[in-house]
VEXDREN-2710 file (C-alpha; in Angstrom, 1 decimal):
% VEXDREN-2710
k/r/px/py/pz
1/MET/0.0/0.0/0.0
2/ILE/2.8/2.4/-0.8
3/THR/1.6/5.2/-3.1
4/GLU/2.4/8.9/-3.3
5/ILE/0.2/11.9/-2.5
6/THR/1.2/15.2/-3.9
7/ASN/1.9/17.6/-1.0
8/ASP/0.0/20.9/-0.9
9/ASN/1.6/24.2/-0.3
10/TYR/-0.1/24.5/3.1
11/THR/1.1/23.9/6.6
12/THR/-0.4/21.1/8.7
13/GLN/-2.5/23.7/10.6
14/GLU/-3.8/25.3/7.4
15/LYS/-4.7/21.9/6.1
16/LEU/-6.5/21.2/9.4
17/GLN/-8.5/24.3/9.1
18/ILE/-9.5/23.5/5.5
19/LEU/-10.3/19.8/5.9
20/ALA/-11.9/20.0/9.4
21/ASP/-14.3/22.7/8.0
22/ALA/-15.0/20.5/4.9
23/ALA/-15.9/17.6/7.1
24/LYS/-18.7/19.4/9.0
25/TYR/-21.3/18.2/6.5
26/ASP/-20.7/14.5/7.4
27/VAL/-22.9/13.6/10.3
28/ALA/-21.3/11.5/13.0
29/CYS/-23.0/12.4/16.3
30/THR/-23.2/8.9/17.7
31/SER/-22.3/6.7/20.6
32/SER/-19.4/4.5/19.7
33/GLY/-21.1/1.2/20.4
34/SER/-17.7/-0.4/21.0
35/SER/-16.0/-1.1/24.4
36/ARG/-12.3/-1.8/24.6
37/ARG/-10.0/-1.4/27.5
38/GLY/-6.6/0.1/27.3
39/LYS/-3.6/-2.2/26.7
40/LYS/-0.1/-1.9/27.8
41/GLY/2.1/-0.2/25.2
42/GLU/-1.0/1.2/23.3
43/LEU/-2.7/4.5/23.4
44/GLY/-6.3/5.0/24.1
45/ASN/-9.4/2.8/24.6
46/ALA/-13.1/2.9/23.5
47/GLU/-16.2/3.3/25.5
48/ALA/-19.7/2.4/24.3
49/CYS/-21.3/5.3/26.4
50/GLY/-20.8/8.0/23.8
51/ILE/-18.6/9.7/21.2
52/CYS/-18.8/13.1/19.3
53/HIS/-20.2/16.0/21.3
54/SER/-21.8/13.9/24.0
55/PHE/-21.2/14.0/27.7
56/ALA/-19.9/11.3/30.0
57/ALA/-21.3/10.8/33.5
58/ASP/-18.5/12.9/35.1
59/GLY/-19.3/15.8/32.8
60/ARG/-16.5/15.4/30.3
61/CYS/-17.2/16.2/26.7
62/ILE/-16.4/13.2/24.5
63/SER/-15.6/14.1/20.9
64/LEU/-14.0/13.0/17.7
65/LEU/-11.4/14.6/15.5
66/LYS/-13.6/14.9/12.4
67/ILE/-11.7/15.5/9.2
68/LEU/-11.5/14.7/5.5
69/MET/-8.3/13.1/4.2
70/THR/-8.7/15.3/1.1
71/ASN/-11.3/17.6/-0.3
72/HIS/-10.0/17.0/-3.8
73/CYS/-12.7/15.1/-5.6
74/ALA/-13.1/13.5/-9.0
75/TYR/-16.9/13.4/-8.7
76/ASP/-19.2/16.3/-9.4
77/CYS/-22.2/15.7/-7.1
78/LYS/-24.5/18.8/-7.3
79/TYR/-25.1/19.1/-3.6
80/CYS/-21.5/18.9/-2.4
81/ILE/-19.3/21.9/-1.6
82/ASN/-16.2/19.9/-2.6
83/ARG/-17.5/18.8/-6.1
84/ALA/-15.0/18.9/-8.9
85/SER/-16.5/22.0/-10.6
86/ASN/-16.3/24.2/-7.5
87/ASP/-13.5/26.7/-7.0
88/VAL/-12.5/26.0/-3.4
89/ARG/-9.3/25.7/-1.5
90/ARG/-8.0/22.2/-1.9
91/ALA/-5.8/20.3/0.5
92/THR/-4.7/16.7/1.2
93/PHE/-3.4/15.1/4.4
94/THR/-0.7/12.5/4.2
95/PRO/-1.3/9.4/6.3
96/GLN/1.5/10.4/8.7
97/GLU/0.0/13.9/9.2
98/ILE/-3.4/12.4/10.2
99/CYS/-1.7/9.9/12.6
100/GLU/0.3/12.7/14.3
101/LEU/-2.7/15.0/14.6
102/THR/-4.9/12.2/16.1
103/VAL/-2.3/11.1/18.6
104/GLU/-1.4/14.7/19.7
105/PHE/-5.0/15.7/20.0
106/TYR/-5.7/12.6/22.0
107/LYS/-2.8/13.3/24.4
108/ARG/-4.1/16.8/25.0
109/ASN/-7.6/15.3/25.9
110/TYR/-9.2/17.2/23.0
111/ILE/-10.6/14.0/21.4
112/GLU/-11.3/10.4/22.2
113/GLY/-11.4/9.1/18.7
114/LEU/-11.1/9.8/14.9
115/PHE/-13.8/10.2/12.3
116/LEU/-12.1/9.9/8.8
117/SER/-13.9/10.6/5.5
118/SER/-12.6/11.8/2.2
119/GLY/-13.3/13.1/-1.2
120/VAL/-12.5/10.9/-4.2
121/LEU/-8.8/11.5/-5.0
122/LYS/-8.0/10.0/-8.5
123/ASN/-10.4/7.1/-8.1
124/PRO/-12.2/5.2/-5.3
125/THR/-9.6/2.4/-4.9
126/TYR/-6.7/4.9/-4.7
127/THR/-8.5/7.0/-2.1
128/MET/-9.5/3.9/0.0
129/GLU/-5.9/2.6/-0.2
130/LYS/-4.6/5.8/1.4
131/MET/-7.3/5.7/4.1
132/CYS/-6.4/2.1/5.0
133/GLU/-2.7/3.0/5.0
134/THR/-3.6/5.8/7.5
135/LEU/-5.6/3.4/9.8
136/LEU/-2.9/0.7/9.6
137/LEU/-0.2/3.2/10.7
138/LEU/-2.4/4.4/13.6
139/ARG/-3.0/0.9/14.8
140/THR/0.5/-0.6/14.3
141/ARG/3.2/2.1/14.3
142/TYR/1.4/4.6/16.6
143/HIS/-0.4/1.9/18.6
144/PHE/-3.6/3.9/18.8
145/ASN/-6.3/1.8/20.5
146/GLY/-9.0/4.4/20.5
147/TYR/-12.3/4.6/18.6
148/ILE/-12.2/5.1/14.8
149/HIS/-15.1/5.7/12.5
150/VAL/-14.3/5.5/8.8
151/LYS/-16.4/6.4/5.8
152/THR/-15.7/4.0/2.9
153/ILE/-15.7/5.0/-0.7
154/PRO/-18.2/3.2/-2.9
155/GLY/-16.5/1.5/-5.8
156/ALA/-13.3/0.6/-3.9
157/SER/-12.1/-3.0/-4.0
158/ASP/-13.2/-5.7/-1.7
159/GLU/-9.7/-6.1/-0.3
160/LEU/-9.7/-2.5/0.9
161/LEU/-13.2/-2.8/2.3
162/ALA/-12.1/-5.8/4.3
163/ALA/-9.0/-3.9/5.6
164/ALA/-11.0/-0.9/6.7
165/GLY/-13.4/-3.2/8.6
166/TYR/-10.6/-4.8/10.6
167/LEU/-8.9/-1.5/11.4
168/ALA/-11.9/0.7/12.3
169/ASP/-14.6/0.3/15.0
170/ARG/-17.4/1.6/12.8
171/ILE/-17.6/1.6/9.1
172/SER/-20.2/3.4/6.9
173/VAL/-21.1/4.0/3.4
174/ASN/-23.1/7.2/2.7
175/LEU/-26.4/6.5/0.9
176/GLU/-26.7/10.3/0.4
177/LEU/-30.2/10.2/-1.2
178/PRO/-33.1/7.9/-0.5
179/THR/-34.1/6.9/-4.0
180/GLU/-32.2/5.8/-7.1
181/THR/-33.9/8.5/-9.2
182/ALA/-32.6/11.3/-6.8
183/LEU/-29.1/9.8/-6.8
184/ARG/-29.0/9.7/-10.6
185/SER/-30.1/13.3/-10.7
186/LEU/-27.7/14.9/-8.2
187/ALA/-24.8/12.4/-8.1
188/PRO/-24.2/11.1/-11.7
189/ASN/-21.0/9.4/-10.7
190/LYS/-22.6/7.2/-8.1
191/THR/-25.0/4.3/-8.4
192/MET/-27.3/2.7/-5.9
193/GLN/-25.7/-0.7/-6.6
194/ASN/-22.2/0.6/-5.8
195/ILE/-23.4/1.9/-2.5
196/LEU/-25.5/-1.2/-1.5
197/ASN/-23.0/-3.8/-2.5
198/PRO/-20.4/-2.9/0.2
199/MET/-23.2/-2.6/2.7
200/GLY/-24.2/-6.2/2.0
201/LYS/-20.6/-7.4/2.3
202/VAL/-20.0/-5.5/5.5
203/GLN/-23.3/-6.9/7.0
204/ASN/-22.4/-10.5/6.2
205/THR/-18.8/-10.2/7.5
206/ILE/-20.0/-8.7/10.8
207/ALA/-22.6/-11.5/11.1
208/SER/-19.8/-14.1/10.4
209/HIS/-17.7/-12.7/13.2
210/ARG/-20.6/-12.6/15.7
211/ILE/-21.6/-16.2/14.9
212/ALA/-18.0/-17.4/15.3
213/ALA/-17.9/-15.6/18.7
214/GLY/-21.0/-17.5/19.8
215/LYS/-23.4/-14.5/19.5
216/SER/-26.4/-13.8/17.4
217/ALA/-25.8/-12.8/13.8
218/TYR/-27.6/-9.5/14.4
219/MET/-26.1/-6.4/16.0
220/ASP/-27.0/-5.9/19.7
221/ARG/-30.0/-3.7/20.3
222/ASN/-31.8/-2.2/23.3
223/ARG/-32.9/-5.0/25.6
224/GLY/-36.5/-3.7/25.6
225/ASN/-36.7/-4.7/21.9
226/GLN/-37.2/-8.3/22.9
227/PHE/-40.7/-7.4/24.2
228/LEU/-41.8/-5.6/21.1
229/ARG/-43.4/-8.1/18.7
230/ASN/-44.3/-5.5/16.2
231/GLY/-40.9/-3.7/16.2
232/ILE/-38.8/-3.6/13.0
233/PHE/-36.2/-5.9/14.6
234/SER/-38.6/-8.6/15.8
235/ASP/-38.5/-12.0/14.2
236/ASP/-42.0/-11.6/12.7
237/SER/-41.0/-8.3/11.1
238/LYS/-37.8/-9.7/9.7
239/LYS/-39.8/-12.7/8.3
240/THR/-42.3/-10.3/6.6
241/PHE/-39.5/-8.3/5.2
242/ARG/-37.8/-11.3/3.7
243/GLU/-41.1/-12.6/2.2
244/LYS/-41.6/-9.2/0.6
245/LEU/-38.1/-9.2/-0.8
246/ASN/-38.5/-12.7/-2.2
247/MET/-41.8/-11.6/-3.9
248/GLN/-39.9/-8.6/-5.5
249/ASN/-37.2/-11.0/-6.7
250/THR/-39.7/-13.4/-8.3
251/ASP/-41.7/-10.6/-10.0
252/ALA/-38.6/-8.9/-11.4
253/LYS/-37.3/-10.2/-14.7
254/PRO/-33.6/-9.8/-15.6
255/GLY/-33.0/-6.7/-17.6
256/ASN/-36.6/-5.7/-17.4
257/ASN/-37.3/-4.5/-13.9
258/PRO/-40.6/-2.8/-13.4
259/PRO/-40.6/1.0/-13.0
260/LEU/-40.1/2.5/-9.6
261/LYS/-43.2/3.8/-7.7
262/LYS/-43.1/7.4/-6.7
263/GLU/-42.9/6.5/-3.0
264/ASP/-40.9/3.3/-3.3
265/PRO/-37.3/3.8/-2.2
266/ASN/-36.3/0.5/-3.9
267/LEU/-33.4/0.2/-1.5
268/ILE/-32.9/-3.5/-1.6
269/SER/-31.9/-4.8/-5.0
270/ARG/-34.5/-7.1/-6.5
271/ASP/-31.6/-9.5/-7.1
272/LYS/-30.0/-9.7/-3.6
273/ASN/-28.0/-12.7/-4.8
274/LYS/-25.6/-10.1/-6.3
275/PHE/-24.6/-9.3/-2.7
276/THR/-24.4/-12.9/-1.4
277/LYS/-22.3/-14.2/-4.3
278/HIS/-19.3/-12.2/-2.9
279/ILE/-19.9/-12.4/0.8
280/LEU/-16.7/-11.6/2.8
281/THR/-16.7/-14.5/5.4
282/TRP/-14.4/-14.5/8.4
283/GLU/-11.8/-16.7/6.7
284/ASN/-11.5/-15.1/3.3
285/ALA/-11.8/-11.5/4.5
286/CYS/-8.4/-11.8/6.2
287/GLN/-7.0/-13.2/2.9
288/LEU/-8.4/-10.4/0.9
289/ALA/-6.9/-7.6/3.1
290/PRO/-3.5/-6.2/2.1
291/LEU/-2.0/-7.6/5.3
292/ASP/-2.9/-10.6/7.3
293/MET/-5.4/-8.8/9.6
294/SER/-5.7/-11.8/11.8
295/ASP/-2.3/-10.8/13.3
296/LEU/-4.0/-7.7/14.7
297/LYS/-6.5/-9.9/16.6
298/ARG/-9.3/-7.4/15.9
299/ASN/-13.0/-8.0/15.3
300/PHE/-14.5/-6.8/12.1
301/ALA/-16.3/-3.4/12.6
302/PRO/-17.4/-4.2/16.2
303/ALA/-19.5/-1.0/16.4
304/GLY/-21.4/-2.0/13.2
305/GLN/-22.1/0.1/10.2
306/SER/-24.1/3.2/9.5
307/THR/-25.1/5.5/6.7
308/GLN/-26.3/9.1/6.1
309/MET/-29.1/10.7/4.0
310/ILE/-29.4/14.3/2.9
311/ILE/-32.7/15.9/3.9
312/GLY/-34.3/18.6/1.7
313/ALA/-32.1/18.5/-1.4
314/THR/-34.7/16.6/-3.4
315/GLY/-38.5/16.4/-3.0
316/GLU/-38.9/13.1/-1.2
317/SER/-41.5/13.0/1.5
318/ASP/-40.8/12.0/5.1
319/TYR/-42.7/8.8/4.4
320/THR/-40.2/7.8/1.7
321/LEU/-37.3/8.7/4.0
322/LEU/-38.7/6.7/6.8
323/GLN/-39.4/3.7/4.6
324/THR/-35.9/3.9/3.3
325/SER/-34.5/3.9/6.9
326/GLN/-36.6/0.9/7.9
327/ALA/-35.5/-1.1/4.8
328/LEU/-31.9/-0.3/5.7
329/TYR/-32.3/-1.4/9.3
330/GLN/-34.1/-4.6/8.3
331/GLY/-32.1/-5.4/5.1
332/PHE/-28.6/-4.5/6.2
333/ASP/-28.8/-4.5/10.0
334/LEU/-27.5/-1.0/10.2
335/LYS/-26.6/0.4/13.7
336/ARG/-27.7/3.9/12.8
337/VAL/-29.1/6.0/9.9
338/PHE/-28.1/9.7/10.1
339/TYR/-30.1/12.5/8.6
340/SER/-28.4/15.7/7.4
341/ALA/-30.5/18.8/6.7
342/TYR/-29.3/20.1/3.3
343/ILE/-27.5/23.5/3.5
344/PRO/-27.8/25.3/0.1
345/LEU/-24.2/25.8/-0.9
346/ASN/-24.1/25.5/-4.7
347/ASP/-26.0/27.6/-7.3
348/ASP/-28.0/25.0/-9.3
349/SER/-31.6/25.2/-10.6
350/ILE/-32.3/21.6/-9.3
351/LEU/-31.3/22.5/-5.7
352/PRO/-32.9/24.9/-3.2
353/GLN/-31.7/28.4/-3.7
354/ILE/-28.7/29.7/-1.7
355/GLY/-29.9/31.5/1.3
356/THR/-32.8/29.1/1.9
357/PRO/-32.7/28.0/5.5
358/PRO/-31.8/24.3/6.0
359/PRO/-34.8/22.2/7.2
360/LEU/-33.4/21.6/10.7
361/LEU/-36.7/21.1/12.4
362/ARG/-37.7/18.5/9.7
363/GLU/-34.3/16.7/10.4
364/HIS/-35.1/16.8/14.1
365/ARG/-38.6/15.2/13.6
366/LEU/-37.0/12.5/11.4
367/TYR/-34.5/11.7/14.2
368/GLN/-37.3/11.4/16.7
369/ALA/-39.2/9.1/14.3
370/ASP/-36.0/7.1/13.8
371/TRP/-35.9/6.5/17.6
372/LEU/-39.5/5.4/17.5
373/LEU/-38.5/2.7/14.9
374/ARG/-35.4/1.5/16.8
375/PHE/-36.6/1.6/20.4
376/TYR/-40.4/2.0/20.6
377/GLY/-41.8/-0.7/18.4
378/PHE/-43.2/1.5/15.7
379/GLN/-43.1/0.9/11.9
380/ALA/-42.9/3.5/9.2
381/ASP/-46.4/2.7/7.9
382/GLU/-47.8/3.4/11.3
383/LEU/-46.3/6.9/11.6
384/LEU/-47.0/8.1/8.1
385/SER/-48.9/7.1/5.0
386/GLU/-49.4/8.1/1.4
387/SER/-52.3/10.2/2.5
388/GLN/-50.2/11.9/5.2
389/PRO/-46.6/11.7/3.9
390/ASN/-45.0/14.4/6.1
391/PHE/-44.7/15.0/9.8
392/ASN/-46.5/17.8/11.6
393/GLU/-43.5/20.0/12.6
394/LEU/-45.5/21.5/15.5
395/LEU/-45.7/18.2/17.3
396/ASP/-43.2/15.3/17.8
397/PRO/-44.1/12.2/15.8
398/LYS/-45.2/10.2/18.8
399/CYS/-47.7/12.8/19.9
400/ASP/-48.9/13.2/16.3
401/TRP/-49.5/9.4/16.1
402/ALA/-51.3/9.3/19.5
403/LEU/-53.6/12.1/18.5
404/ARG/-54.6/10.2/15.3
405/HIS/-55.3/7.1/17.3
406/LEU/-57.2/8.3/20.4
407/GLU/-59.2/5.1/20.3
408/HIS/-56.3/3.4/22.1
409/PHE/-56.3/5.9/24.9
410/PRO/-56.4/6.5/27.9
411/VAL/-54.0/3.7/28.9
412/GLU/-54.1/2.4/32.5
413/VAL/-50.5/2.4/33.6
414/GLU/-51.0/-0.3/36.3
415/LYS/-52.2/-2.9/33.7
416/ALA/-50.8/-1.9/30.3
417/SER/-48.0/-4.0/28.8
418/TYR/-44.5/-2.7/28.3
419/ALA/-45.1/-2.3/24.5
420/THR/-48.4/-0.4/25.1
421/LEU/-46.7/2.0/27.6
422/LEU/-44.0/2.8/25.1
423/ARG/-46.7/4.2/22.7
424/VAL/-47.8/6.8/25.3
425/PRO/-46.3/10.3/24.7
426/GLY/-44.0/11.2/27.6
427/ILE/-43.1/7.6/28.5
428/GLY/-39.8/6.2/27.2
429/PRO/-38.1/2.8/27.5
430/LYS/-36.6/3.6/31.0
431/SER/-39.7/4.9/32.5
432/ALA/-41.8/2.1/31.0
433/SER/-39.4/-0.5/32.4
434/ARG/-39.6/1.2/35.9
435/ILE/-43.4/1.2/35.8
436/THR/-43.6/-2.5/34.9
437/TYR/-41.2/-3.4/37.7
438/ALA/-42.6/-1.1/40.4
439/ARG/-46.2/-2.0/40.0
440/ARG/-45.5/-5.6/41.0
441/TYR/-44.8/-4.5/44.5
442/ALA/-47.0/-1.4/45.2
443/ARG/-49.8/0.7/43.8
444/LEU/-48.7/3.7/41.7
445/ASN/-49.7/7.3/41.7
446/PHE/-48.8/10.3/39.5
447/ASP/-46.0/11.4/41.9
448/ASN/-44.5/8.0/41.5
449/LEU/-44.7/8.3/37.7
450/LYS/-43.0/11.7/37.8
451/ARG/-40.1/10.3/39.9
452/MET/-39.8/7.4/37.4
453/GLY/-39.1/9.9/34.6
454/VAL/-42.5/10.1/33.0
455/VAL/-43.1/13.5/31.3
456/LEU/-46.5/14.2/32.7
457/LYS/-47.1/17.5/30.9
458/ARG/-47.5/15.2/27.8
459/ALA/-48.5/11.9/29.3
460/HIS/-51.4/13.0/31.5
461/TYR/-53.7/13.4/28.5
462/PHE/-53.2/9.8/27.5
463/ILE/-53.1/7.8/30.8
464/THR/-55.0/6.9/33.9
465/CYS/-53.5/5.7/37.2
466/GLY/-55.7/3.6/39.4
467/GLY/-58.6/4.4/37.1
468/ARG/-58.3/8.2/37.4
469/GLN/-56.9/10.9/35.3
470/MET/-54.4/13.4/36.7
471/TYR/-56.7/16.2/35.7
472/ARG/-60.2/16.1/34.2
473/THR/-59.4/16.7/30.6
474/PRO/-61.4/15.7/27.5
475/ILE/-59.9/13.1/25.2
476/GLU/-60.4/15.2/22.1
477/GLU/-57.9/15.7/19.3
478/ALA/-58.4/19.5/18.9
479/TYR/-58.2/20.2/22.6
480/ILE/-55.1/18.1/23.3
481/THR/-53.4/19.4/20.2
482/ARG/-53.8/23.0/21.4
483/GLN/-52.4/22.1/24.8
484/LEU/-49.4/20.2/23.4
485/VAL/-48.5/22.9/20.9
486/GLN/-48.5/25.4/23.8
487/VAL/-46.3/23.2/25.8
488/ASP/-43.8/22.9/22.9
489/ALA/-43.9/26.7/22.5
490/LYS/-42.9/27.1/26.1
491/ASP/-39.9/24.8/25.3
492/SER/-38.4/27.7/23.3
493/TRP/-35.5/25.7/22.0
494/LYS/-37.9/23.9/19.7
495/VAL/-39.1/27.1/18.2
496/GLN/-35.6/28.5/17.9
497/HIS/-34.4/25.2/16.4
498/SER/-36.1/25.8/13.1
499/ASN/-34.3/29.1/12.6
500/GLU/-30.8/28.4/14.0
501/SER/-27.8/28.6/11.7
502/TYR/-25.6/25.6/11.0
503/SER/-22.4/25.5/13.0
504/GLN/-19.8/23.1/14.4
505/MET/-17.0/23.3/16.8
506/THR/-14.0/25.1/15.3
507/LEU/-10.3/25.0/16.0
508/ALA/-10.7/28.2/18.1
509/ASP/-12.9/26.2/20.5
510/PHE/-9.8/24.1/21.2
511/GLY/-7.6/27.2/21.6
512/ILE/-5.9/26.5/18.2
513/GLY/-5.4/29.1/15.5
END
């Protein structure tokens, strides 16, 4: 893996300013999902509690050094600030520079891990080769044992994909846009198949490692999911998804696939055998990698894989986006799907005009809905439909669903199941678990519920405790909607969120520059 990168006429600090700023559009606000203790002779560890602008129990801010290896790019994606046709300052880090920055930032307690992405320098394979060289140097020569999240380049070789999986904790491939039509329109150099193929290979390799270690093939989820029969990760839902996929495979004829429906994301290829013919199993993934990765004694992507979708660059509805996310979770066992509100940066008739505010509140509602899919047992078809394809931005998706299904309420908290409690606005997995545990030993009242973490300013419209409401309020959609909108208006951050400008931590926040 020895190739040359032409050095720019910039100092390392100038490169850092250019490439850290260019990386702010890649979303990576995530918990690591990977625990690893420190080792003698190595630097750093990894904690599953949180990474990237989150806070540990002792108040420390845990963050990642988020940079691009280069903002040179051979592609001309219309939405990207670093596209080939844009006149922007270009810079490229060498692998050694990235390693030294990571280690020095870590020693100063500025970061606890690395998030590495890149533009396409020359071609996908060349770019991925330099990224793998960087990770290999970090793990072997610099003995960095901390958390690493790497964005792979679609179209790179299987050998380099395997190497990245063994060297990083989390691996991801950006889907960018939820439909093939949108991708073809805004990113002519990319295809859905080139993005989904590595996802399928990563998924199968992670599953092989987990099975070999005596675990389930599927990534670990919240324990409460085992009680959610209707959730997207339940056995019944996975079976239904596979049956639907098989029907699509049967109906589609080679070379004559039926046209896409307007709201059909068509995420999973109708011929999924294209993925499984080239599965990277535990044995041959080591052989494919440029070095014998088994010598490193590392699991393959222990924190799983994720992806990112841009929100607002094209006209897809929230329903399409949520269907796409659900298909990704069920079809590729993704750990997370990230949503990035599109910031108008390029002057193009297809894109929103420069100066148009990014849809940050819409992004926020999609994240809330994503949590409902992953932890609350909801499915995309329950939250939205073709007749109601977008979320009400004045209410969170759970309240919106409850108001459209008042026939299920009020819920008696002393008798309702865990799955039913989760569907009540103001009750989350922790408080639902506490309720089901506490009611076995004593009667509950509203003071108890408040101490358990139930948000009564929302929940009291939808629950009874011991057969009584907290206040005598009518169970009417118009009345409850008015009250909930007023509650959200008092939480002024939600109103401000729709108008706030995009920003990320700068080098000045670290006292640099």
